[in-house]
DOZAKOL-544324 format. One record per residue (C-alpha): residue in one letter; x, y, z. Coordinates in steps of 0.1 Angstrom, whole numbers, padded with zeros to 4 digits, always signed. Layout:
REM residues N
aXYZ ...
REM end
This chain:
REM residues 82
m+0445+0890+0074 l+0424+0905+0100 i+0401+0896+0128 r+0366+0907+0120 s+0335+0911+0147 n+0304+0896+0142 l+0292+0913+0173 i+0269+0939+0158 a+0251+0912+0142 l+0248+0891+0172 m+0236+0920+0191 h+0210+0926+0165 q+0199+0890+0165 r+0193+0890+0201 r+0180+0927+0204 f+0208+0941+0225 k+0221+0976+0224 a+0256+0983+0234 a+0248+0996+0269 e+0226+0967+0276 l+0249+0941+0266 a+0277+0956+0286 r+0257+0961+0316 a+0244+0924+0311 a+0279+0909+0309 g+0297+0931+0333 v+0320+0946+0308 n+0329+0983+0297 r+0306+0998+0272 s+0334+1014+0254 a+0346+0977+0248 v+0314+0965+0234 t+0312+0998+0210 a+0349+0992+0200 l+0342+0955+0192 a+0313+0961+0175 n+0327+0988+0156 n+0355+0970+0145 r+0379+0992+0160 a+0395+0973+0190 s+0427+0965+0193 r+0431+0947+0221 v+0402+0927+0240 e+0406+0910+0275 l+0399+0872+0272 a+0374+0874+0300 t+0355+0903+0280 l+0352+0881+0253 e+0341+0848+0274 r+0312+0872+0293 l+0301+0884+0259 c+0297+0850+0247 i+0279+0836+0278 v+0256+0866+0275 l+0250+0861+0236 g+0249+0824+0241 c+0275+0817+0213 q+0309+0805+0208 l+0338+0827+0204 a+0340+0815+0166 d+0305+0829+0164 l+0321+0863+0179 l+0351+0867+0160 e+0367+0853+0124 i+0397+0856+0106 v+0394+0873+0069 p+0421+0867+0046 d+0435+0897+0031 d+0422+0890-0004 v+0386+0887+0008 s+0387+0919+0029 r+0399+0938-0001 a+0374+0924-0023 r+0344+0933-0002 p+0353+0967+0016 s+0332+0970+0045 v+0325+1002+0071 r+0329+0977+0100 e+0363+0964+0089 g+0391+0971+0114 a+0418+0954+0132 i+0408+0937+0168 
REM end
């Protein structure tokens, strides 16, 4: 299984660029970029909390667990471990 971020979709829906979201949430831009591109290996809970507050979403909206069989059936450029 892997954890997939839906951050890029949330950013598009709310018309945020990575730098704008990072600034509004008070978090590092590289953390936002890594999470949006499913390249993050570790994310602080405080960072996730701040992102959810700014985006007006729940943690379950931001992250999802994807079983291995589903992730292999639909390969995506955005997939990666968080």
